[in-house]
Each structure stands twice: as C-alpha cells, then as structure tokens.
Short mmCIF file of the C-alpha atoms (twelve columns), coordinates in Angstrom:
data_MODEL
# 
_entry.id   MODEL 
# 
loop_
_atom_site.group_PDB 
_atom_site.id 
_atom_site.type_symbol 
_atom_site.label_atom_id 
_atom_site.label_alt_id 
_atom_site.label_comp_id 
_atom_site.label_asym_id 
_atom_site.label_seq_id 
_atom_site.Cartn_x 
_atom_site.Cartn_y 
_atom_site.Cartn_z 
_atom_site.pdbx_PDB_model_num 
ATOM 1   C CA . MET A 1   51.808  2.830   73.285  1 
ATOM 2   C CA . PRO A 2   53.400  -0.993  74.908  1 
ATOM 3   C CA . ASN A 3   55.482  -2.697  73.101  1 
ATOM 4   C CA . ILE A 4   54.238  -5.558  71.577  1 
ATOM 5   C CA . PRO A 5   56.709  -8.711  71.679  1 
ATOM 6   C CA . ARG A 6   57.039  -10.250 67.894  1 
ATOM 7   C CA . VAL A 7   55.556  -13.711 67.068  1 
ATOM 8   C CA . LYS A 8   58.003  -15.963 66.174  1 
ATOM 9   C CA . GLY A 9   57.758  -17.010 62.797  1 
ATOM 10  C CA . LEU A 10  55.168  -14.421 61.599  1 
ATOM 11  C CA . GLN A 11  57.153  -12.336 59.534  1 
ATOM 12  C CA . SER A 12  58.710  -15.654 57.636  1 
ATOM 13  C CA . LEU A 13  54.845  -16.347 56.516  1 
ATOM 14  C CA . GLN A 14  54.332  -16.718 52.139  1 
ATOM 15  C CA . SER A 15  51.791  -15.519 50.555  1 
ATOM 16  C CA . MET A 16  50.822  -15.002 47.112  1 
ATOM 17  C CA . GLN A 17  52.214  -11.773 47.566  1 
ATOM 18  C CA . ASN A 18  54.560  -11.958 49.035  1 
ATOM 19  C CA . ALA A 19  55.770  -15.043 46.561  1 
ATOM 20  C CA . VAL A 20  56.986  -15.014 43.275  1 
ATOM 21  C CA . LYS A 21  56.087  -18.290 42.305  1 
ATOM 22  C CA . SER A 22  53.066  -18.515 39.682  1 
ATOM 23  C CA . GLY A 23  49.799  -19.995 40.948  1 
ATOM 24  C CA . ILE A 24  49.767  -22.232 36.936  1 
ATOM 25  C CA . PRO A 25  52.448  -24.783 38.505  1 
ATOM 26  C CA . ASN A 26  55.937  -24.079 35.842  1 
ATOM 27  C CA . LYS A 27  54.005  -20.751 34.614  1 
ATOM 28  C CA . GLU A 28  52.294  -22.795 32.209  1 
ATOM 29  C CA . ASP A 29  48.750  -21.406 30.622  1 
ATOM 30  C CA . SER A 30  45.905  -23.435 30.496  1 
ATOM 31  C CA . ASP A 31  44.853  -24.161 27.798  1 
ATOM 32  C CA . PHE A 32  42.074  -26.311 29.187  1 
ATOM 33  C CA . ILE A 33  40.315  -23.745 30.846  1 
ATOM 34  C CA . LYS A 34  40.497  -21.054 28.059  1 
ATOM 35  C CA . MET A 35  39.148  -23.871 25.575  1 
ATOM 36  C CA . TYR A 36  36.348  -24.778 27.552  1 
ATOM 37  C CA . ILE A 37  36.092  -20.932 28.601  1 
ATOM 38  C CA . PHE A 38  35.670  -20.307 24.599  1 
ATOM 39  C CA . GLU A 39  33.118  -23.002 23.144  1 
ATOM 40  C CA . LYS A 40  30.354  -22.098 26.442  1 
ATOM 41  C CA . GLU A 41  30.926  -18.856 25.077  1 
ATOM 42  C CA . ARG A 42  31.091  -20.045 20.416  1 
ATOM 43  C CA . SER A 43  28.241  -22.255 22.162  1 
ATOM 44  C CA . ARG A 44  26.193  -18.923 23.210  1 
ATOM 45  C CA . LEU A 45  26.330  -16.980 20.365  1 
ATOM 46  C CA . GLN A 46  24.960  -19.688 18.271  1 
ATOM 47  C CA . THR A 47  22.344  -19.694 19.872  1 
ATOM 48  C CA . GLU A 48  21.758  -15.862 19.906  1 
ATOM 49  C CA . GLU A 49  22.503  -15.647 16.224  1 
ATOM 50  C CA . ILE A 50  19.880  -17.884 15.453  1 
ATOM 51  C CA . LYS A 51  17.206  -16.081 18.093  1 
ATOM 52  C CA . LEU A 52  18.334  -13.017 16.324  1 
ATOM 53  C CA . HIS A 53  17.548  -14.882 12.424  1 
ATOM 54  C CA . GLN A 54  13.771  -16.059 13.646  1 
ATOM 55  C CA . ARG A 55  13.369  -12.375 15.064  1 
ATOM 56  C CA . LEU A 56  14.311  -11.362 11.793  1 
ATOM 57  C CA . GLU A 57  11.587  -13.457 9.760   1 
ATOM 58  C CA . ILE A 58  9.304   -12.338 11.919  1 
ATOM 59  C CA . ILE A 59  9.629   -8.969  11.439  1 
ATOM 60  C CA . HIS A 60  10.174  -9.210  7.350   1 
ATOM 61  C CA . LYS A 61  6.315   -10.926 7.607   1 
ATOM 62  C CA . ARG A 62  5.138   -8.373  9.772   1 
ATOM 63  C CA . LEU A 63  6.851   -5.910  7.326   1 
ATOM 64  C CA . ASN A 64  5.480   -7.737  4.163   1 
ATOM 65  C CA . GLU A 65  1.780   -7.695  5.787   1 
ATOM 66  C CA . ILE A 66  2.055   -4.009  6.269   1 
ATOM 67  C CA . ASN A 67  3.100   -2.970  3.163   1 
ATOM 68  C CA . VAL A 68  0.128   -5.533  1.505   1 
ATOM 69  C CA . PHE A 69  -2.459  -3.818  3.783   1 
ATOM 70  C CA . ALA A 70  -1.215  -0.189  2.681   1 
ATOM 71  C CA . LYS A 71  -0.790  -1.200  -1.178  1 
ATOM 72  C CA . GLU A 72  -4.690  -2.628  -0.908  1 
ATOM 73  C CA . LYS A 73  -5.315  0.742   0.693   1 
ATOM 74  C CA . LEU A 74  -3.475  2.786   -1.213  1 
ATOM 75  C CA . GLY A 75  -5.247  1.232   -4.239  1 
ATOM 76  C CA . MET A 76  -8.610  1.820   -2.976  1 
ATOM 77  C CA . ASN A 77  -7.793  5.734   -2.868  1 
ATOM 78  C CA . GLN A 78  -6.095  6.257   -5.865  1 
ATOM 79  C CA . THR A 79  -9.525  5.283   -7.185  1 
ATOM 80  C CA . LEU A 80  -11.548 6.702   -5.194  1 
ATOM 81  C CA . SER A 81  -9.414  10.182  -6.056  1 
ATOM 82  C CA . ASP A 82  -9.611  9.639   -9.472  1 
ATOM 83  C CA . THR A 83  -13.609 9.921   -9.330  1 
ATOM 84  C CA . LYS A 84  -13.333 13.018  -7.546  1 
ATOM 85  C CA . THR A 85  -11.160 14.639  -10.067 1 
ATOM 86  C CA . LYS A 86  -13.221 13.834  -13.326 1 
ATOM 87  C CA . ASN A 87  -16.021 15.059  -11.048 1 
ATOM 88  C CA . SER A 88  -14.356 18.374  -9.771  1 
ATOM 89  C CA . LYS A 89  -14.743 21.979  -11.115 1 
ATOM 90  C CA . LYS A 90  -11.604 23.384  -12.884 1 
ATOM 91  C CA . ASP A 91  -9.140  25.202  -11.911 1 
ATOM 92  C CA . GLY A 92  -9.258  28.813  -10.402 1 
ATOM 93  C CA . GLU A 93  -12.338 27.976  -9.698  1 
ATOM 94  C CA . ASN A 94  -13.860 28.103  -5.963  1 
ATOM 95  C CA . ASP A 95  -15.322 25.130  -3.817  1 
ATOM 96  C CA . TRP A 96  -17.246 27.296  -1.502  1 
ATOM 97  C CA . GLU A 97  -20.871 29.221  -2.749  1 
ATOM 98  C CA . THR A 98  -21.387 33.036  -1.372  1 
ATOM 99  C CA . MET A 99  -24.711 34.657  -0.531  1 
ATOM 100 C CA . SER A 100 -25.590 37.953  0.405   1 
ATOM 101 C CA . ILE A 101 -26.600 38.687  3.700   1 
ATOM 102 C CA . ASP A 102 -29.151 41.131  4.691   1 
ATOM 103 C CA . TYR A 103 -28.979 43.616  7.554   1 
# 
C-alpha cells in the first residue's frame, strides 16, 4: 500500500466532536425555546381535552337514549309477562299435551 502524504492542517481541524465547547454559548440553557415548546404542547393538550369532553358528552347522551329505550321495552315486556303468568297453569303442570298413537 503506497504511503499517502498527510495533508497539512487536516489533523488540526476542529469539529464539534473534537471540541469541548458547548453548542450553546456559555453553556446557558435556552429558556426561550423550552417555553415555546411547552406552550405549544400545552395548547395541543388543551384542545385534546376539549375534544375528549365533547366526545364524552355524545357518548353519555347515546347511553341515556339506549337506557330509556330499554326501560320502555322492559316495561312492555313485564306487562306481557305478568299477563302470561296469570294465564299460566299451576306449578308442576306440564304444557305438553299427550295423546296415544295406535300402531
């Protein structure tokens, strides 16, 4: 393998990996950026909360409609079952009729 002459100054290049300097001057935290990001996240979460509350209201209304319908139907079924029990035979009597078959 032939010797490649080193380019003068290539070893002295400073990159962020070689440098010990921080990307933020004087190692100060950027509070402005953090405040901006937190404000965006807060507004997003507030809109999500509003949407969830609206969705819950719709769900509760639908559940109430179903419950009202079920109560109406159960009330009708109870009246029907009450009339059936009045007309039904005594306990122990069989509902089936038997008949003899001649072969």
